N, C-alpha and C positions, 0 to 999 in steps of 0.2 A: 511524514518521513517513511521512506521505503522500509520494509521490515518490521513494521511496527503492530503488524496484527491488521492490516488494512482489507486484505483479500478475505480474512476471516469475519471481518465486520460486513464487508459488502455480501458474503455469502448469507448472512443471516436475513438481510432484505431480499435477496434473490429467491431465499427459499420459500418467502411469506407471497412471492408472485411480483414483485418490482420489476419492472422492465429495466432490464440492463444493456442490451443492444438489438439491433433489427434483425441481424443474423448470427446468433450466438455461436454457431459452428464454424464461422469465417471469420468473424469480429473480435472474438474474446480469444484471450490467450489461454491455452490448455493448461492443465495441471501438471506438474512434475514431481520430483522428490522433495522440493523444499515446500511447494504449495499443492499437494495431491488434490484437492478439490476445486482447483483453478484459482485464477488471478482475478477475474470480473472486472478486468479493464478494457472498455471498448476502444477498438482501433479508431475510429472516427475521432473520438475524444483525445486520445493522444496524440494524433497528428494536429488537431485543432490546438492544444495546447503547444505544440512544439513550433507552430506558426505564432502564436502569441509571444512565446521568447524570441523568436527571430525579430518581429516587430519592435520588441523591445531592446534590440540589440545584442541579445543572447544568442550565439550561433550554434548551441548544442542542443540535442533533443531531449536532455534529462539534465538534472540538477545534481546528481550526486556521483557520477562515473567520470566526470569532465572537470574542466576548471570552473570552479565556483560562480555563480551569479554575484556580480558586484552590487553594491548599495544603489549605483546609478540605474543599472538595469531593472532591478526590482523595483524601484520607483517608478519607472519609466512604464511599466505594466499597467499602472493605474491609469494612465493617459492614452493608452492604445486605443485606436477608433475601433468600433465595433464592427468586424467582418459581417457582410450579408449571410455568407454561408455559415456562419456560427450562429446568427439569429434564427437562421432556418433549422440548424441542429436543436437549439433550444426549444424551438415550437414542436419540433419531432417529437422531442422526450415528453413535454407537456401535453402532447396528444395521446400519449400512451400512459398517463400519469396512472398510479405512481410509479416513480421512475429512482433510480439511484446511479449516481456517478461515484467510480473510485479511481482515483490517479494521483498519486504522491505529487505530480506538478500542481495540483490545485492549491497547494499551500501558497504558491506564488501567483497562480492565475485567477484565483477566487475574485481578486480585485477587478479583473477585466469581467468576468462572467457576471457578476452580482448583478450589475446594472440592467442585464438581459433578462434577470429573472423575475416570476411574479413573486414578490415577497408574502404575499397572503398564504401561499401553498408551497412555500420553499423554505428549507433549514437546512442547517450545516451540522455535522458531527466530526468535531476535533479529536482524532485519536493521538494518545501521548505513549510513550515507552520509556523505560530507564535508558538514557543513552548507553550505558555499557552492554545492556542486552541487546540493543540495536548493532552496535559494533560486533559484537559475538556473532550476530546473523549475518553481517557483512563478510566477516572472515569465512563463515560456513559457506558462502555462494562465491567465494573468492573476489568480491570486491573491494577488498582491502589486504595489505599484508600486516602479521602482527607487529608492528613497531610503534614506538611513541608517536612519531610524527603521522602515522596516518591514524592512530586513534584520536589525536588534538584535531585533526581536520575533520573526522567524523563528527566528533563533539560539536564544533564549530558550526558545520552544516545543519545538523539536528537543530540547534538553537535557532537558526537563521530561518530554517524552514517554518519552525511554530511561530517566530516571531512575525514573520510576513503574514501566515494566516490569521493570527491575532490581530494584526494592524488592520487588515482587511474588515474582519468582523468588527472591529471597534469604529472604523470610520463609516461604514454603511449600517451599523446597528442591527447586524445580522443575528437573527434568532439561531440559538446553537446550543449545544450540549456536548461537554467535554468527557472522553471516557480513557481511563488509564487501562493499557494492556492487562497490568497485573490485576485489577479488579475482575477479570474475566474468571481468573482462577480463584482470588481472595475472596470476592463478595459476588458471586454470580447472582443471587436473588435479588440484592440491590439493584445491579446493573440491569437486569430483566425488566424490574420495577420501574426504573428511571426511563430507560428507553419505550418501555410501553406506554409511559404517560407522555413523554415528549412527543413521540411520533403517531400517538393514536393508534396504535396497533396491540395484538395479544400476544405477549411474548413469555415464555419461561426459561427458568435457568438451563433447561435440557436442551432449548433451541439456540443456544449461544454458539455452539459449536467447537468449544474450547478444548484443545487436547494437550497433555503434557508431552505426549512423543513428538509433537511438533515444535516444541517451546525449546529452542537452542540454547538456554540458559540452565535448563536442568542438567543434573548429573548425566542424563541419556543423551542429552544434546550436546554436552562438551565431549562426551566418549564419541560420539558421531563425528564431531568437528574433526577431533584427533585421529580418527580413522581416513577422514577424507584428506586430511593434509598429509599424512603418511602414504596414503594411496597414490597421491599426485607426485610424489617422489619417486616412484615405481615406474619404470619403462612401460607403454602401453601394452606390448605384447605379453609381458611378464604378467600385468595385473589382470590381463583377459583369461591367461591360461590359471592363475588363482582362482580367478572367479569361476571359472569351468569346474574346479575341483571341489567347490564349496557346494554343498545341497541347497537348491533354491529356496526350500521351505526355511532354512537357518538364514539365508540372506533377508526373505521377508520378514522375519521374526525382528532382526536387528535393524533394518532399514526400511521402516514404514514408508509405504507410499512408493517404493521402488520397484522397477520390473527385474 
């Protein structure tokens, strides 16, 4: 699910030299105030996943900002015929091995892609995060309103995303590892050890890249969300004037990753 620590996790492999995109400057979404290090989502993969959604009868390019995928559409993904261009995309990444794909849409489209993969050298990392924390992050990026209805909808979508991924994992007996976002902060040494053993890499806790400053569920994160919410109520002209009056050093101190 988005806002689960997926970018931070993908960054671990990118720093270890895993292939992410053919042209990283053009094909990868740049970092911003919410993900300063970048998103590590390759545009060709995003476009391919949107095409898979369309073939399954889901008309939108993502499954969290529009109407949710219904059960018929989710199950239809299992039967979508492999597109020739998608086979070529998989082959291109295999040629650059080791590689990493990061896209929350994969929760649903994993069932489509796995039959094209080489099961002897491809594995899955399933990342989970507390639904309440994901919802708080959704509020921070203005994807939801702080209402009971939006909270229930977000929780339901999180459950459906994870269930879809686990169904594909079960059906195809996909080798996988499940990581909980909270373990990055609470059990970093254990996480580094598990990932090192599962992916046959050398990784220590200092390489995980976790930072409390970017966790929206910490006291600091909640304060920043309150500031964002309040700022959105202020007219743009006044907001710019206030920002101009505040020393840039103070802004950088409070809002890590912002310019």
